[in-house]
N, C-alpha and C positions, 0 to 999 in steps of 0.2 A: 505493499500499499505506499502512497505520498502523504506527508503529513510531515510539519516542521516543529512539533510537540507532541510526545508520547501521548498526552493527557488530552490534547484538542484531538479528541474522536467527532466531535462532530463534523470538522469540515476536512476530515478525511477522505480520501477518494482510491477507489481501485479500478479505476480507468486505467488500462494499460498494463493489467497484470492479467494473464501473464507475459503479455507482449505487445508493444503497439500493433494497428491494424496493418500498418505499413509493413512491418516484417513478416507479417502471418503467412503469406505464401510461400516464403523459403522453408520457416520452423515445420509448417505443415508436409513441403513436399518432402524434407528431408524425414520426417518421423513414417511416410506413407512408405518412404524409400527403404525403410528400415523392415517392412513387412508389418507393420501395425495399422489395423483396419479399425480400430475401437479406442477412443480416447476416454478415459475419466476425468473430466473436467469440473477443476474444483471451483465452487463458490463459498463462502461464507456467509451467515448470519448478518456479522459486521457489515459485510460491502454492499449488502442491499438496505440495512434498518439503522446505519448507523447516526443517521441524525437525533433520532429520538424513536417512541414508539409510535408506530404506524407512520413512518415520514419515510419514505422511499427514495432510493437514488436511482431514479429512471435514466441519467445519464450512464450509471453504470449496467443498469439492464439492456441499454441500447447498444452498449458496447459489447457486451455479451452475446445477444443476436449477433452482432454482425462478424464475431469472430468466428461463431460457430456456422454460419452462413459461408463462412470462408473455407471452414471445413468439411463442409458438403462438396465443393467445388473440386477436392481431392478422394471424395468417396470415402470420408473418414467419418464414421459413426460416433455418436455422441452418449454416454450418461453420466448425468450430472452430478454430483459429489458434493453435498453439503458438508463442507469438512469442518472439524471442528478437533482440537487437541487439546486438554485439560483448560478446557470450557472458554478462554479468550486470552488477548496480548497480553492481558493486566494480572491474569493469573501465569505464567509462560508459556501460552502457546497463540493459539488463533481461534476465532471463533463466533463469539457471542459478543452483541455491543457492549460496551461500557457502562449504558444506561442501564442495563439489568443487575450488574452488581450493585451499583448505585440504589436501584429499587428496592433490594432488599436491606441495605443499610450500611455495605461495605465502603471504606475509606481505603483506597488502593494504596495511596501513596504511604499509608502506614502496615502494609504487608508486608517488608521486608525486616522490620523492625520486630514483629509479632511472630514471623517467618510461617506467615499464612502462605506466601506463593515465593518461588523464587524466579527471577527474571534477568534476560540480559540487560534491560535497562537499569536496572535499581542494584545490578550484582554488586557486592563491595560493602553494603549497607547493613548486612546479617551478621548471623554471629558464628557462621561456619569456620572451621577450619581454613578449608581455601578461600574462604573471602576474606579472610585476615591473614592472609598470606601475601608476603611480596611479591611484586612483578603477576598480582592474580588474573586469572582469564576464567572466562564462562567455561565451567569444565563440559566436556560432551556428555550427552544424552542423558544429562540431568534433569534435562525439562520433564522427564513422565514421572517422576518422583513428586509432582505436585498434584498428580490424580489424590496422592495422599498427605494433603495440607487441607488446612482449613478452609480457604478461600473454594477450591475445585471441588472437595467434597461436600461442602454445605449446598453450593449451587447445584449440582447433580443431584442432590438428593431433594432439593426442593423441585427441582425442575420432573423429576420421576414420582416423588411419593411426598408432595407437601402438605398433601389433605391427610395425608396417615399421620405424617412426623409432624408436623407444625398446623393443625388442622387453626390455632391462632393466626397466623399470618394470613390476614387478610387487606388487600389492598384496592384503590378506586380503582373500578374497571375503566377503559377508556372512551367509554363511549355514552358520554355524559348524561349516562341515565343516574349516578349518584349510586349504583349501586357496588356493592364491596364482592371483591372474589379471591377466591383462593390463590396464593402465589402460584403454586402449581400450573392453575387452568390459566394465569397469566402470562406466563412465561410458555408455556407451550403452545397456546395460541396465536400469539407472538411468533413465535418460530414456524408455525406451520403456513399463517397468513404470509409472511416473506416468502418464504418458499415455493407458495401459490402466486404470488405476485410475479416473481420470476419466469415461472413457467406459463402462466397464460399470456404472456409477452414474447414467448416462443414459437407459440401456435404456427404450423404452418411448415415449419422446419422437418422434414422427413428423416432427418440422419439422426434427430433425438429417438434413442431406445428407451430410455428411463431415466430413475433417478432414485439416488440413495436417501434412505431414512434419516443417517447421521454416520458419520464418523466412526468408530470405534465409540460407541457410547461408555460413559462408566458409569458405574451404580454408588457411587460416593458412598455414603454410611451404608447403604441399605443391606442388610445380611450379615453385619457385623457382628460376630456373636458377643465382642466383650471389649468395649472401646476404651479399656485401660489398660487392653494389651495389646492393642495393633489392629492391624485390618484384617485379621483371620476370621473368614467366613463362617458361618453358622453349619457346626459338623466336619470344617475343618478350620481349626483354628490355631493352628501351629506349623511348624515345617513348611512343605511347597504347596499345602493347601491356602496358605496365606496367599501367596500370589502378589506380596506387597514387595515393590522394590525400593531398598534402601541404599541410598546412596546421597553423603552429604547430611545432615540433621534431620530425624527421622521421628517428630514428635507422634506420639500415641494419639490415637484424636480427641482422646479428653485433655490429651497435654496440649495439643492444639487448639481447643477452645478454651483453655484456661488463659495461654499466650494472648489468643485475641481479645481476652481482657484485661490484659497488661498483666499477667502473674506470673513470675518468674518460674523456670522448670529446668531440672537438670535433664537434657536430652541427647540422647546417643548419636555420635558424629561416625557414620560409616564410609568407607572406601568401599571400590569396588571390586574388590581381591578378596584375599586366602580368608580373611578374619569375618566378614559375612557371609560368602560363598560358602565355606568350609564349618568355619567355627559358629556362626550365625550371631556373632558379638561384634559391638560397633570397633573401633581404634581406641577411642574414646569417649566420655562425656565431656559434655560441654554447659554450663550455666546460662540457660538463657534468660536476660531480663530487658524486657519492651521497654523500660524505664520510662514509664506512664505512658505510654504509646497503646493504641488500641487499634485494632484491626474495623472496628465498628464507629462510625458517624457520628459527632454530636448531636444529631437532629433524630437519630433512630434508639431505640430501647435494648441497645447494646445485644449480646449475642443470643440468639435466635434459639438456640438450644437450651441455654439457661431458663429462659421465658418459657420453653416447651415441658420444664421441670426434672431436664437432666440431670443437670447440677446445680450447684448452689453455694452462694459463698458464705462461708460460718462467721455469722455476726459476730462471736466474740473472739476469734483468731483472725478474722480476714483471710483465711485461707480457702481455695476452693473445695469444694465436696461433694464427691462424686454419689448420685442417688440412682440410677436406671442406667448401669451399665450393658445390659442387654437390650436396650430400647430398640435400637434398630434391628434384632436377631431375628433368625425366622420368616424372611420374606424371600419369597424366590422371583428375583427381580426380573428376569424373562418373561415369565408368566404373568405375574401381577403388576407390573410395571412396564415393559418395555413393548408388549402385545398389544395391550388395550390405546398405548398412544399410536404403534405403527399402524393400526386398524384403522383410526383416525385421520393418518397423516398419507396412507394410501387413497383413501375416500375423497379426500379434500382435494391430492393431486391430480387424481382422475375426473374430479367434475370440472377442474379447466384446462384438460386438455383436450382440444375439439378433434383430433388426427382422426381421418375416416380409415386408413389403411395401416396406423400402426396403433397394437396395444405398448400401453405405459409399462414398462416393468419396475417393478420396487426392488431394488438392491438392500439387501440385508447383509451390511458391511460390522461384522461383528469382531470384538479384539483378536488378536492370534491366541488360541486355546491355551498356549501356556502362560499369557500373561491375563487369560481369562477370571475374572474371580466369582462367575457364577456359571451355573449351567445353560448349555444351550436351550434353548427354548424348543417346543413341540409348535411347530407354525405350519398350520395346515393351509391346504390350498383353499378351504371357504372362507378360513378368518382372513389371509392374505392371499389373494389371488393375485399371479403372474408375478410371484415372489421368485427371486435369484438369489442361492445362497452365495455372497462375495465375501467372505470371511478371509480375513487377511495371512498371509506365513512370511517368517523371515526366519533365515538361519540364525537363531538369537544370540548365539555366541559369538559370531562373525561381526554382526551387527554393532554388539554392546563391548568389544574389546577391538574393533576397527583390526582385524587380523584372523587369516584364513590359514588354517593349519590341515590341510589333508590327510592327516597322520591323528589327530587327536580333536575330540570335540567333548562336547558334555549334554546330556539330554537334558534339556530345560523342562521335561516334565516330570521327573523322579528323583534330578540333581547329580547322576550316577556319570563317572566319565566314561566315554568311548573310544576305543583304540582303532587304528587304522580304517582307510578311506572305504573299504567294503561294509562296513560297519554302518560308517558315518552318511552313507550315502543311502543305505537300507531304511536307517532311522528316519532321515528328513524326508523318503518316498514314503514311509508307512506316515509320518505326522501329515502329509499331505493326502493320503489315501483316508485318514479319520476324517478331515475337514470335506473331501468329496462325498464321504461316507453320509455326512450330516446334512445333506441335501437329499439323500435318498430317505433317509430311516426317520429325521426329524422333521423336512419339507417337503414330506410328498412329493417324494421323485423330483424335488426340485432342481433346475442346472445347476451347476457352481461354476464360478469365474471367481480364481483369486483375485480380490477386488485387490490389494497391493502387496509387493511384494520388491525386492531389491537389493542392492550391496551398497556399502558404503566405500568410497574410492579416496577416502583419505586414509587408508591402511597404513598402520605403524611403518611397514617394512614397504614402502610404495616404488613403482618405478614409472617412469614416463608411458604415456599410451598415443603417444602423437604418431601420427603418419609420418613417414619419410619419403619424398620425391626424388626419385633419382631421374635421368635423362631416357633411361629405359622401363623403369618399374617403379612400383610402390614398395615400400618396407614398413614392417609392421616394427615397432620397439616393443612391445609388450608380449613378447612371446611367450615369457615365463614369468609374468608377473602375478602377485594373488588379487588382483582385480578381474586378470581375466579368466584365472582359473575358480574364482567364485562366483562371478556371472556366470560362466558355465555348468558349475555345479547346481548350483539354483535353476536353469533350465533345463537341463536334465532331469532332475526330480519333475519339475511340470510335465514335460513329455513322457517321464514313464506313468505318471497317471492320467493322459491326455487331457491335460488341463488347459482351460482359457486361461488369463490373468492378463493384469494391466502392472507394466514399471510403475514403480516411484523410484526417481521422477524425470520429467524432461524442466529445465531451469532455463530460460534463455539468456539470462545475465549472469551464468555462474560464473566464480573467479575462484582461483584456489584459494585467496587471501577471504572470502566473505563463505566461501561454500554454496549451499543452497540458499543465502541468506534467510535463515530460518533457525536461530536456535545453534549456530554452528555446523547443521547438519551439512554433507556432503556427499547426498546421494545420485545425485543428478546424473545421466546416460551422456550429457551435453555439457562441454565448457567453452568458454570464449578462450580461456588462456590455455586451451590443448587443441587451438589450431593452429597448422603449420604453413596457414596461407598460400592452399591451392587455388588458382586459379578458374574462374567458371566454367572456362571451356574442359578443365580435367575433368575424365571421366570418375574421378572418385571424389571430386569438390562437396558432393552432397554429404561425404561420411567425415568430412573433415570438424571435427572439433569433438566428433563422440569418442567416447571412451571405454576402451575396451569391446570396441564394435562386435568384431568378429564371434565374440561369445553371444549377443542375442540379436543381431542381423545374420540370418540363419535360414536354410531352407524349410519348410514347412510345409504341409498337405492343408490348402486353406478351403477347398473344397471334396470331399469324400461320397464317390458313389455306395456306400455300404456301412460297414459298420467297423471303424478302423479297431485294429487289433495293435500295431506299430505305428507312429509317426513322430521319428527320432531322427537327431544329427549325433554324428561323432565329430567333434570338433578335431580332435586331434590326426583323425583319419581323413580330416573330408567329406565323410561319406553320409548320405542321405538315404532314410531307410523307411517306406509306408507299405503296412500288410494292412488289408482289410479282406472282411468275408461279405457276403451276400447277405444282403437284410429281406428279401423279398418281395423289393421295389424296385419297380425298373423305371431307369432313370433315361433322359433322351439328351443328359447333356456328359461329358467326361469329370471325371474327379481331374483337379487343375491343384500344381504344386508350385508355389512361389519360389524363386532362385533369387537370391541380390546379385547385383553384380559386384559386390564388394568380395563376392568369394570366385567368381570368373566374369572378366570383363568380357570374354569372346564366348560366343557357342562352342568352339573347339577345345574350351577348358572344360568342359561337363562330357561325361560319359552316361550315358541313360540305358538302362538294361528294366527289362520288363519281363513278367511272367507268360506273359499272352499278351494277347488283344493287340493295341499299335498306339503310339503317341507321336505327340507334333510338340513341337517349341515356339512359342511366340516370342517376340522380342520386343518388350517395353525399353520406353528411355533409361530407365532405373534399375529394371528387374526383369526375369526371364519367367514365363507361364510354362510350365510342361504340361500339358493335357494329355490325357491317358483314359484309353478307352478299353475296359474290359471284355474278356471274350467270356459268354454264357455258359461256356462247356464245363467252366470250373467254378468252385465255390470260394476258394481263396484265393487273392491275388496280392503280387509283389512290384513295386516298384522302388528302384535303386537309382541313387544318383551320383556319381563322383565328380568333385570340383578341386580343382586344383589351384 
């Protein structure tokens, strides 16, 4: 977004994010040349409704429509992703407008003093060891810990279950009726209406296939077994069952509430290493004293959870006393909170979507299973018709350590070490298979598309991934890089499960210094700093700036006239293999295999063999399409393509 002041939320604008209209053609041409036919297009609640409740930024909405129209020119389909991470920019991520926090009574300027949130903009004002260190820098991958801090946990709890856990919290409705509504109804209605406002202005764009409900929704305090002991869930209150990420200062939910009201607390300070992951202990204990600061503004009634009777201040000692440690326990977030919202959301989106030819699909983007704090809900086709299982998956160890080891990993589900690449591959293939099975077993055989996956490119043992052009050929300088190996590993795991996916992410103005321009992350497949300056007439020009491109720009079957069995590319051997069997349907069209010119700039660089039938090769500016017509005499068919 563009603004001159972090707190100047009303005048901010998200126009030209992800890139200006004038640059769109080049970016979409590059994305399409990589073989991608579907984009998960990010929007945020803040981008649409930042100025105030019910005030929509129609300049931004016009911009989004123009960008998606341009994508359609390149035959790229879109699903809209209403994105959030840890609620908002003022709680360490992105998503909701500032006024949502102000509506519940928060004073975001005091968050660092109360350890209510950790943000890049205020880093250094808090109490952790990392913030007090000389030459301090914002730690990589610390932002998700905000899910387990007062501000984010409170906002999500109110959003999903305010009527249950804060029934006293009534706010003025915005319809001039003078009525009071619960904060849950207020927040959900504004979120749904904002997304509906965007979607109704996108009517007529036939390349839009669907919209997500919310990126990786958090349960907040919901189902926490005992708020004095941590974020462990009811039925799994300790060990791996807690799913709590402890990195830096990690106050318990009750400690967070106390700090928010200005009470000093002794809090564990964790590193992302041996002490936490093996011993389960903090590196040190830090006394956090807000020194009179409170997370709540002076016009509010103070801590919402104190008002709800969860805790109180002892009138004699002035010390906080926990009254209801199990206040949030024994609630099924998925069934009782998420599903009722998702149904209302989907019904509203479909009511404004007027396409006569395209059903609006609803993408369910729940967190990666190893980080999810609640069971995956049963989502029937009658409750949420047209639902797609878009659960996310990452190689968690590589993501958090920024290092890919082909010989060693850790099973993030049971925290046990895994040795040897074959076992690591088997583990990750199995994890993705479990996600795919959720679509079959929990969602009435709904299709699965991995809504988010990718790798960190700022690996500790990094090497350059630039292309180098000589007078006669192109040279790849990432042959043995960890990035290439890690991305190829992720792609291989997806292929072995025959899964569709969207890669996180493509940042048009990525740089080595600023990364993805978000919390120090560095996952963009493209970087301006990794361009080698190829001329526009160069056949490899469109790939210039892509990182570890050969791992994800790879051949694949984009249309298959049967039931696929194998659809894989062996990067080391440069060999693609498609195997499928007949499914009882007679097709009048061939199977089609996308072959990018990154791998073979000339037809002569490609060797095709088929088990039966016939094939032909069509030449596009940026890729080849191998069309294959099988013989009806055989039940199973194979196409192999060797690229040089």
